[in-house]
BAKOLNU-118121 format. One line per 8 residues: number of its first residue (from 1); for each residue y, x, z of C-alpha. Coordinates in nm, 2 decimals, padded with zeros to 4 digits, always signed. Each point is the difference from the previous one (the first is absolute). Layout:
NUM	Y/X/Z ~ ...
! end
This chain:
1	+04.45/+01.15/+00.33 ~ +00.13/-00.22/-00.28 ~ -00.20/-00.23/-00.22 ~ -00.01/+00.25/-00.30 ~ -00.21/+00.24/+00.20 ~ -00.26/-00.25/+00.11 ~ -00.35/-00.02/-00.14 ~ -00.03/-00.28/-00.26
9	-00.38/-00.02/-00.01 ~ -00.31/+00.08/+00.19 ~ -00.23/+00.26/-00.15 ~ -00.32/+00.17/+00.11 ~ +00.18/+00.28/+00.19 ~ +00.21/-00.24/+00.20 ~ -00.30/-00.22/+00.07 ~ -00.19/+00.30/+00.14
17	+00.30/+00.09/+00.21 ~ +00.01/-00.36/+00.14 ~ -00.37/+00.02/+00.09 ~ +00.05/+00.32/+00.19 ~ +00.30/-00.13/+00.19 ~ -00.19/-00.32/+00.08 ~ -00.28/+00.19/+00.17 ~ +00.24/+00.21/+00.19
25	+00.20/-00.30/+00.13 ~ -00.30/-00.21/+00.10 ~ -00.15/+00.31/+00.18 ~ +00.31/+00.01/+00.21 ~ +00.05/-00.38/+00.05 ~ -00.36/-00.13/+00.02 ~ +00.01/-00.02/+00.38 ~ +00.32/-00.20/+00.00
33	-00.14/-00.24/-00.26 ~ -00.32/-00.02/+00.20 ~ +00.20/-00.13/+00.30 ~ +00.13/-00.29/-00.21 ~ -00.35/-00.12/-00.09 ~ -00.08/-00.35/+00.13 ~ -00.14/-00.16/-00.32 ~ -00.27/-00.07/-00.11
41	-00.12/+00.15/+00.32 ~ +00.20/+00.20/+00.25 ~ -00.21/+00.31/-00.03 ~ +00.28/+00.25/-00.05 ~ -00.12/+00.18/-00.31 ~ +00.20/-00.13/-00.30 ~ +00.21/+00.31/-00.03 ~ -00.30/+00.23/+00.03
49	-00.20/-00.20/-00.26 ~ +00.29/+00.01/-00.25 ~ +00.05/+00.37/+00.06 ~ -00.36/+00.08/-00.07 ~ +00.01/-00.22/-00.31 ~ +00.31/+00.18/-00.13 ~ -00.14/+00.34/+00.09 ~ -00.31/-00.07/-00.21
57	+00.23/-00.12/-00.28 ~ +00.19/+00.33/+00.01 ~ -00.31/+00.21/+00.01 ~ -00.10/-00.16/-00.33 ~ +00.34/+00.09/-00.14 ~ -00.05/+00.36/+00.11 ~ -00.32/+00.02/-00.21 ~ +00.20/-00.06/-00.32
65	+00.05/+00.31/-00.21 ~ +00.24/+00.10/-00.27 ~ +00.30/-00.21/-00.11 ~ -00.05/-00.35/+00.14 ~ +00.15/-00.33/-00.12 ~ +00.10/-00.30/+00.20 ~ -00.32/-00.19/-00.09 ~ -00.20/+00.31/+00.12
73	+00.17/+00.00/+00.34 ~ +00.00/-00.37/+00.07 ~ -00.36/-00.03/-00.11 ~ -00.10/+00.29/+00.23 ~ +00.20/-00.16/+00.29 ~ -00.18/-00.33/-00.05 ~ -00.34/+00.16/-00.03 ~ +00.05/+00.22/+00.31
81	+00.14/-00.29/+00.20 ~ -00.30/-00.22/-00.09 ~ -00.23/+00.28/+00.09 ~ +00.15/+00.06/+00.34 ~ +00.13/-00.35/+00.09 ~ -00.03/-00.08/+00.37 ~ +00.03/-00.33/+00.17 ~ +00.16/-00.32/-00.12
89	+00.34/+00.16/-00.06 ~ -00.14/+00.30/-00.18 ~ -00.21/-00.21/-00.23 ~ +00.28/-00.23/-00.09 ~ +00.22/+00.30/-00.07 ~ -00.26/+00.15/-00.23 ~ -00.03/-00.33/-00.19 ~ +00.38/+00.00/-00.04
97	+00.00/+00.36/-00.13 ~ -00.27/-00.09/-00.25 ~ +00.22/-00.28/-00.13 ~ +00.28/+00.26/-00.04 ~ -00.23/+00.24/-00.19 ~ -00.13/-00.27/-00.23 ~ +00.35/-00.13/-00.08 ~ +00.13/+00.36/-00.08
105	-00.30/+00.10/-00.21 ~ +00.15/+00.16/-00.31 ~ +00.35/+00.01/+00.14 ~ +00.12/+00.37/+00.02 ~ +00.34/-00.08/+00.15 ~ +00.04/-00.32/+00.19 ~ +00.32/-00.20/-00.05 ~ +00.12/-00.31/+00.17
113	-00.21/-00.24/-00.19 ~ -00.33/+00.19/+00.04 ~ +00.08/+00.05/+00.37 ~ +00.05/-00.37/+00.05 ~ -00.33/-00.06/-00.18 ~ -00.17/+00.25/+00.23 ~ +00.13/-00.16/+00.31 ~ -00.10/-00.34/-00.13
121	-00.36/+00.10/-00.07 ~ -00.02/+00.18/+00.33 ~ +00.11/-00.32/+00.18 ~ -00.24/-00.22/-00.20 ~ -00.30/+00.23/+00.05 ~ +00.06/+00.03/+00.37 ~ +00.02/-00.38/+00.05 ~ -00.31/-00.06/-00.21
129	-00.20/+00.25/+00.21 ~ +00.07/-00.18/+00.33 ~ -00.22/-00.31/+00.06 ~ +00.26/-00.18/+00.22 ~ +00.35/+00.13/-00.07 ~ +00.24/-00.03/+00.29 ~ +00.38/+00.00/-00.01 ~ +00.18/+00.27/+00.21
137	-00.23/+00.28/-00.13 ~ -00.01/+00.27/-00.26 ~ -00.07/-00.27/-00.26 ~ +00.33/-00.18/+00.08 ~ +00.20/+00.32/-00.02 ~ -00.16/+00.11/-00.33 ~ +00.07/-00.35/-00.14 ~ +00.37/+00.04/+00.09
145	+00.02/+00.34/-00.15 ~ -00.16/-00.10/-00.32 ~ +00.23/-00.31/-00.04 ~ +00.31/+00.22/+00.06 ~ -00.12/+00.26/-00.25 ~ -00.06/-00.26/-00.27 ~ +00.34/-00.16/+00.06 ~ +00.18/+00.33/-00.02
153	-00.19/+00.11/-00.31 ~ +00.07/-00.33/-00.18 ~ +00.37/+00.04/+00.09 ~ +00.01/+00.33/-00.18 ~ +00.01/+00.23/+00.30 ~ -00.11/+00.37/-00.05 ~ -00.28/+00.15/+00.21 ~ +00.23/+00.14/+00.27
161	+00.17/-00.34/+00.04 ~ -00.33/-00.17/+00.01 ~ -00.16/+00.23/+00.25 ~ +00.31/-00.01/+00.23 ~ +00.00/-00.38/-00.01 ~ -00.38/-00.02/+00.07 ~ +00.04/+00.24/+00.29 ~ +00.27/-00.22/+00.16
169	-00.22/-00.31/-00.06 ~ -00.31/+00.16/+00.15 ~ +00.19/+00.08/+00.32 ~ +00.13/-00.35/+00.02 ~ -00.35/-00.14/-00.07 ~ -00.14/+00.22/+00.28 ~ +00.24/-00.14/+00.25 ~ -00.09/-00.35/-00.10
177	-00.37/+00.05/+00.08 ~ +00.07/-00.04/+00.37 ~ +00.09/-00.36/-00.05 ~ -00.26/-00.07/-00.26 ~ -00.31/+00.07/+00.21 ~ -00.05/-00.14/+00.35 ~ -00.17/+00.30/+00.15 ~ +00.28/+00.23/-00.12
185	+00.26/-00.24/+00.15 ~ -00.18/+00.00/+00.33 ~ -00.01/+00.38/+00.01 ~ +00.35/+00.03/-00.14 ~ -00.10/+00.25/-00.26 ~ -00.01/+00.03/-00.38 ~ -00.33/+00.03/-00.19 ~ -00.15/+00.35/+00.02
193	-00.15/+00.00/-00.35 ~ +00.32/-00.12/-00.15 ~ +00.19/+00.28/+00.18 ~ -00.23/+00.25/-00.17 ~ +00.08/-00.16/-00.34 ~ +00.37/+00.01/+00.06 ~ -00.02/+00.37/+00.10 ~ -00.19/+00.09/-00.31
201	+00.25/-00.18/-00.23 ~ +00.29/+00.17/+00.19 ~ -00.14/+00.33/-00.11 ~ -00.03/-00.12/-00.36 ~ +00.37/-00.09/+00.02 ~ +00.08/+00.35/+00.12 ~ -00.22/+00.16/-00.27 ~ +00.14/-00.21/-00.29
209	+00.36/+00.04/+00.11 ~ -00.02/+00.36/+00.09 ~ +00.14/-00.07/+00.34 ~ -00.12/+00.15/+00.33 ~ -00.22/-00.25/+00.18 ~ +00.21/-00.19/+00.25 ~ -00.09/-00.14/+00.34 ~ -00.33/-00.19/-00.02
217	-00.03/-00.37/+00.08 ~ -00.17/+00.10/+00.33 ~ +00.34/+00.10/+00.14 ~ +00.09/-00.36/+00.00 ~ -00.33/-00.17/+00.08 ~ -00.08/+00.25/+00.27 ~ +00.26/-00.18/+00.22 ~ -00.23/-00.30/+00.03
225	-00.22/-00.03/+00.31 ~ -00.33/+00.18/-00.02 ~ -00.33/-00.18/+00.02 ~ -00.30/+00.08/+00.22 ~ -00.29/-00.01/-00.25 ~ -00.28/-00.23/+00.12 ~ -00.24/-00.07/-00.28 ~ -00.18/-00.33/+00.00
233	-00.32/+00.04/+00.19 ~ -00.21/-00.12/-00.29 ~ +00.09/+00.21/-00.30 ~ -00.20/+00.25/-00.20 ~ +00.16/+00.15/-00.31 ~ -00.23/+00.06/-00.31 ~ +00.11/+00.21/-00.30 ~ -00.27/+00.03/-00.26
241	-00.03/+00.14/-00.35 ~ -00.25/-00.19/-00.21 ~ -00.19/+00.09/-00.31 ~ +00.19/-00.24/-00.22 ~ +00.35/-00.15/-00.04 ~ +00.04/-00.34/+00.17 ~ +00.22/-00.30/-00.06 ~ +00.15/-00.27/+00.21
249	-00.34/-00.17/+00.04 ~ -00.10/+00.27/+00.25 ~ +00.32/-00.06/+00.20 ~ -00.10/-00.37/+00.01 ~ -00.35/+00.08/+00.13 ~ +00.14/+00.23/+00.26 ~ +00.24/-00.26/+00.11 ~ -00.28/-00.25/+00.03
257	-00.18/+00.24/+00.23 ~ +00.30/+00.00/+00.23 ~ +00.16/+00.32/-00.12 ~ +00.37/+00.06/+00.04 ~ +00.25/+00.25/-00.14 ~ -00.20/+00.00/-00.32 ~ +00.11/+00.24/-00.28 ~ -00.22/+00.04/-00.31
265	+00.10/+00.26/-00.26 ~ -00.26/+00.09/-00.26 ~ -00.29/+00.16/+00.18 ~ +00.19/+00.03/+00.33 ~ -00.01/-00.26/+00.27 ~ +00.18/-00.04/+00.33 ~ -00.08/-00.27/+00.25 ~ +00.02/-00.07/+00.38
273	-00.28/-00.19/+00.18 ~ -00.06/-00.13/+00.35 ~ -00.30/+00.20/+00.11 ~ -00.30/+00.21/-00.10 ~ -00.21/-00.31/-00.09 ~ +00.27/-00.12/-00.24 ~ +00.03/+00.36/-00.13 ~ -00.37/+00.01/-00.08
281	+00.04/-00.32/-00.20 ~ +00.29/+00.14/-00.19 ~ -00.19/+00.32/-00.08 ~ -00.30/-00.19/-00.12 ~ +00.24/-00.18/-00.24 ~ +00.16/+00.32/-00.12 ~ -00.35/+00.17/-00.03 ~ -00.08/-00.24/-00.28
289	+00.27/+00.18/-00.20 ~ -00.11/+00.35/+00.12 ~ +00.18/+00.17/+00.29 ~ +00.08/+00.36/-00.09 ~ +00.22/+00.09/+00.30 ~ +00.08/-00.17/+00.33 ~ +00.27/+00.06/+00.26 ~ +00.03/-00.23/+00.31
297	+00.22/+00.00/+00.30 ~ -00.01/-00.19/+00.33 ~ +00.36/-00.12/+00.03 ~ -00.04/-00.04/+00.37 ~ -00.03/+00.38/+00.03 ~ +00.31/+00.14/-00.16 ~ -00.03/+00.38/+00.01 ~ +00.19/+00.29/-00.14
305	-00.16/+00.19/-00.28 ~ -00.24/+00.27/+00.11 ~ -00.04/+00.36/-00.11 ~ -00.30/-00.07/-00.22 ~ -00.11/-00.25/-00.26 ~ -00.36/-00.11/+00.00 ~ -00.19/-00.11/-00.31 ~ -00.35/-00.15/+00.02
313	-00.24/-00.06/-00.29 ~ -00.23/-00.29/+00.07 ~ -00.18/-00.29/-00.16 ~ +00.00/-00.36/+00.11 ~ +00.29/-00.22/+00.11 ~ -00.11/+00.01/+00.36 ~ +00.02/+00.38/+00.01 ~ +00.32/+00.01/-00.20
321	+00.16/-00.23/+00.26 ~ -00.14/+00.20/+00.30 ~ +00.13/+00.33/-00.14 ~ +00.34/-00.15/-00.10 ~ +00.05/-00.16/+00.35 ~ -00.08/+00.34/+00.15 ~ +00.29/+00.18/-00.17 ~ -00.16/+00.10/-00.33
329	+00.08/-00.07/-00.36 ~ -00.33/-00.13/-00.12 ~ -00.12/+00.08/-00.36 ~ -00.29/-00.17/-00.15 ~ -00.26/+00.21/-00.19 ~ +00.04/-00.23/-00.30 ~ +00.36/+00.11/-00.03 ~ -00.11/+00.25/-00.27
337	+00.17/+00.33/+00.04 ~ +00.00/+00.03/+00.37 ~ +00.11/+00.37/-00.01 ~ +00.29/-00.11/-00.21 ~ +00.09/-00.28/+00.24 ~ -00.01/+00.24/+00.29 ~ +00.21/+00.25/-00.19 ~ +00.26/-00.27/-00.06
345	+00.02/-00.08/+00.37 ~ +00.04/+00.37/+00.08 ~ +00.28/+00.03/-00.25 ~ +00.18/-00.29/+00.16 ~ -00.02/+00.13/+00.36 ~ +00.21/+00.26/+00.18 ~ -00.27/+00.04/+00.27 ~ -00.36/+00.11/+00.02
353	-00.26/-00.23/-00.16 ~ -00.35/-00.01/+00.14 ~ -00.28/-00.16/-00.21 ~ -00.33/-00.14/+00.14 ~ -00.27/-00.09/-00.26 ~ -00.30/-00.22/+00.06 ~ -00.25/+00.21/-00.20 ~ -00.08/+00.35/-00.10
361	+00.06/-00.08/-00.36 ~ +00.35/-00.12/+00.07 ~ +00.04/+00.31/+00.23 ~ -00.07/+00.23/-00.30 ~ +00.24/-00.18/-00.22 ~ +00.29/+00.03/+00.25 ~ -00.04/+00.36/+00.10 ~ +00.22/+00.12/-00.29
369	+00.30/-00.22/+00.07 ~ +00.29/+00.23/+00.08 ~ +00.19/-00.08/+00.32 ~ -00.27/-00.23/+00.15 ~ -00.21/+00.10/+00.30 ~ -00.35/-00.15/-00.06 ~ -00.22/-00.07/+00.30 ~ -00.36/+00.09/-00.07
377	-00.12/-00.36/+00.06 ~ -00.34/-00.06/-00.17 ~ -00.03/-00.38/+00.04 ~ +00.16/-00.31/+00.14 ~ -00.12/+00.06/+00.36 ~ +00.15/+00.34/+00.01 ~ +00.32/-00.14/-00.15 ~ +00.03/-00.25/+00.28
385	-00.05/+00.27/+00.26 ~ +00.27/+00.20/-00.15 ~ +00.23/-00.30/-00.03 ~ -00.06/-00.07/+00.38 ~ +00.17/+00.32/+00.10 ~ +00.29/-00.01/-00.25 ~ +00.34/+00.04/+00.17 ~ +00.29/+00.00/-00.26
393	+00.24/+00.15/+00.26 ~ -00.21/+00.31/+00.08 ~ +00.05/+00.32/-00.19 ~ -00.18/+00.00/-00.33 ~ -00.22/+00.30/+00.08 ~ -00.11/-00.15/+00.32 ~ -00.08/-00.35/-00.13 ~ -00.18/+00.15/-00.31
401	-00.22/+00.21/+00.24 ~ -00.07/-00.30/+00.22 ~ -00.10/-00.22/-00.29 ~ -00.22/+00.27/-00.15 ~ -00.18/+00.05/+00.33 ~ -00.05/-00.38/+00.05 ~ -00.14/-00.04/-00.35 ~ -00.23/+00.31/+00.03
409	-00.14/-00.10/+00.34 ~ -00.10/-00.36/-00.10 ~ -00.37/-00.06/-00.05 ~ -00.06/-00.25/-00.28 ~ -00.27/-00.22/-00.13 ~ -00.01/-00.26/-00.28 ~ -00.24/-00.28/-00.09 ~ -00.04/-00.10/-00.36
417	-00.22/-00.24/-00.19 ~ -00.23/+00.10/-00.28 ~ +00.21/-00.21/-00.24 ~ +00.32/+00.15/+00.12 ~ -00.13/+00.35/-00.04 ~ -00.14/-00.06/-00.35 ~ +00.33/-00.15/-00.13 ~ +00.26/+00.18/+00.21
425	-00.13/+00.31/+00.19 ~ +00.21/+00.09/+00.31 ~ +00.24/+00.28/-00.09 ~ -00.11/+00.34/+00.15 ~ -00.38/-00.09/+00.01 ~ -00.25/+00.26/-00.13 ~ -00.04/-00.01/-00.38 ~ -00.37/-00.10/+00.03
433	+00.06/-00.26/+00.26 ~ -00.01/-00.30/-00.24 ~ -00.33/+00.10/-00.15 ~ -00.15/+00.06/+00.35 ~ +00.13/-00.34/+00.11 ~ -00.14/-00.20/-00.29 ~ -00.34/+00.17/+00.02 ~ -00.02/-00.09/+00.37
441	+00.05/-00.37/-00.06 ~ -00.34/-00.18/+00.06 ~ -00.15/-00.13/-00.32 ~ -00.06/-00.33/+00.16 ~ +00.37/-00.05/+00.07 ~ +00.14/-00.27/-00.22 ~ +00.35/+00.04/+00.14 ~ +00.10/+00.37/+00.00
449	+00.35/-00.10/+00.13 ~ -00.18/-00.09/+00.32 ~ -00.14/+00.35/+00.04 ~ +00.23/+00.24/+00.19 ~ +00.02/+00.37/+00.06 ~ +00.19/+00.21/+00.25 ~ +00.20/+00.31/-00.11 ~ +00.13/+00.24/+00.26
457	+00.27/+00.23/-00.13 ~ -00.11/-00.10/-00.35 ~ -00.37/+00.09/+00.05 ~ -00.27/-00.27/-00.02 ~ -00.18/-00.08/+00.32 ~ -00.19/-00.31/+00.11 ~ -00.05/-00.32/-00.20 ~ -00.09/-00.36/+00.07
465	+00.03/-00.36/-00.11 ~ +00.14/-00.08/+00.35 ~ +00.37/+00.07/+00.00 ~ +00.06/-00.07/+00.37 ~ -00.28/+00.25/+00.09 ~ +00.16/+00.27/-00.22 ~ +00.35/-00.06/+00.15 ~ -00.14/+00.03/+00.35
473	-00.19/+00.32/-00.09 ~ +00.30/+00.15/-00.17 ~ +00.23/-00.06/+00.29 ~ -00.26/+00.14/+00.24 ~ -00.03/+00.32/-00.21 ~ +00.37/+00.05/-00.03 ~ +00.06/-00.06/+00.37 ~ -00.29/+00.23/+00.10
481	+00.24/+00.29/+00.02 ~ +00.25/-00.20/+00.20 ~ +00.32/-00.18/-00.10 ~ +00.26/-00.24/+00.14 ~ +00.10/-00.20/-00.31 ~ -00.23/-00.16/-00.26 ~ +00.18/-00.11/-00.31 ~ -00.18/-00.24/-00.24
489	+00.14/-00.09/-00.34 ~ -00.17/-00.29/-00.17 ~ +00.03/-00.15/-00.35 ~ -00.01/-00.35/-00.13 ~ -00.38/+00.01/-00.04 ~ -00.08/+00.10/+00.36 ~ -00.13/-00.31/+00.18 ~ +00.20/-00.09/+00.32
497	-00.31/-00.01/+00.21 ~ -00.05/+00.37/-00.05 ~ +00.32/+00.08/+00.19 ~ -00.09/-00.26/+00.27 ~ -00.33/+00.19/+00.04 ~ +00.18/+00.33/+00.03 ~ +00.24/-00.13/+00.26 ~ -00.29/-00.13/+00.22
505	-00.19/+00.32/-00.04 ~ +00.30/+00.21/+00.10 ~ +00.07/-00.21/+00.31 ~ -00.36/+00.06/+00.12 ~ -00.05/+00.37/-00.11 ~ +00.35/+00.16/-00.01 ~ +00.24/-00.19/+00.22 ~ +00.25/+00.29/+00.00
513	+00.04/+00.01/-00.37 ~ +00.29/-00.19/-00.16 ~ -00.06/-00.18/-00.32 ~ +00.26/-00.02/-00.28 ~ -00.08/-00.24/-00.28 ~ +00.18/+00.01/-00.33 ~ -00.07/-00.25/-00.29 ~ +00.06/+00.19/-00.32
521	+00.00/-00.32/-00.20 ~ -00.17/+00.18/-00.28 ~ -00.34/-00.01/-00.17 ~ -00.03/+00.37/-00.06 ~ -00.06/+00.04/+00.38 ~ -00.30/-00.15/+00.18 ~ +00.03/+00.18/+00.34 ~ +00.14/+00.34/+00.10
529	-00.01/+00.13/+00.36 ~ +00.19/+00.29/+00.16 ~ -00.02/+00.14/+00.36 ~ +00.26/+00.21/+00.17
! end
C-alpha cells in the first residue's frame, strides 16, 4: 500500500475500531502478559487487569448511538476504563486514557500535533497519579512515546509518520525496561504493563495506517525465560472508589502509613499494604473521604477468575474489608444509587453476578436490577452466612442456591440502644418499633443510650440496662434450637468487655459452638448475632 492510500487523521470511526481491536488482542494475549508480571508484585495478573480495563472501555463505546465523533469515542473509552479499571496497571492505563480524552476534547480529526499533545498529557497524568514513580515501567515507556511524538510533530511529520516513529520507539523503550529495573533484570523479562501499552499502540498504528496488524511484541519477548510467580508474603491489594476526588496529599498519607504501589486518580485509589492491620488503618483513612466501593485481593493467593462475581452491600469499614477479602466487591449503602452501581458492574461482566444485601430495604431496591441474582439476605448476619459458602468456581445456579439456603437458615438477633433506635432505627424492624421502644424506657433513666433492647428477626423482645445480660440471653435463645457457629458483629460503641463476657459464657455453656467475631468499625451497629 503506498502513502497516498494511508489514513491521514484519526476520527471517531477509526478510534472505535481501535478500541474493538485492543479488546480482542488483549483477550488473546492476557495470559502471556500475565506470565511476564514481576513488578510491582509477581502476582501474574497484569494482562488480565489490562484486558478487563479495556473491555470496560469498549463496552462504554458500544453504548454510543448515532454518528459519533472522535471526542465522543475517546471520552467513552476513558470513562469506561476508569469505571472498570483493575489493579495497578489497569488504573494507570485508565489515567493515561483520560489524559488522551482530555487532550482531544473538541478535536474531530486528530493530526500529528494533537496526537503528540494527547500522548504528552497521557504521560503526565499517569506519572502524577503514581506516588513513587519507578523507571522501567509503563511510566517510562509512556514518557519515551510522548517525547518521540513531540519531536516528530515539531519536525513537521504527518500523523502516519508520527505514529510509525512512536511505534518503533515504544518497542525499543520496552526492551530497555529490562535493564532499568532490578527485578526485571533478575528475571530477564520486560515489564508486563509496558508490554500491554506497546501492544495497544501497535494496534493504533495498524488502524491509522490501514495496515493489517503485524506480529505482536510478544513474539519477541516471549523468548525470554518465564518466571514462577511468588507474590511477597505480606501483600494485600486495595482498590477503592471514594465519594470525592483526591489529590496528591492522599498519596502522601498512604505512603506515610506504609502503603506501596500507590496510584490516586480522582476518586479511585490503588494501594498495597503489608497485612490486615495495616489495611484497616488505610480504610479508616479512606473512610474519612467516604468509601463507595471496595475491592481487595490477597496477593499471596493468586487465583484464576471464577464463574461468578459477588457483590455485597454493607456498612462499616470492618465489614467492607471482611467482604472484600472474601471475594466480594463491597458497596457501601452511602454510595447513593446502589441499584445503578450494581447494574454498572453487571454491564461490565461476562459472567454471572450474585448480589448479597445487608438489609431488607436494600434487598427490595436491588430486585429489579436486570442480570443480577439477588440473594434474599435480610440483614448483616444472613449476609455473612451467605458469604461463608460462596464458591466463585462453582456453577452459578449451584452457588446461588447454596447462598440463599445459608441466608434463609440463619437465626438472627440484634441489640440496639434507645438512642440508636430513636435516631437511626434498624432497617427491617417493625414500623411501630421505635414508638414501642421509647415508651418502654424507664422514666427514671437519665441516659437512654444505656437502655438496650433485643430484636429477633426484627421483632422487639427483652430489654434491660445491662448489655452483658442481654447478650447472654440473646445467644442462649438463638442457640436453643442448636447451631455450630455463632457470628457476632459489633460496632464502635460496643464495649470490649461485652465480648469478653460472651466468650467466657460460651466456654462454660456451649463448648461445641465456634465463635466468629467481626468488628464492623461502624456506629450504626451496636451488636448483631447470627447462628447457623
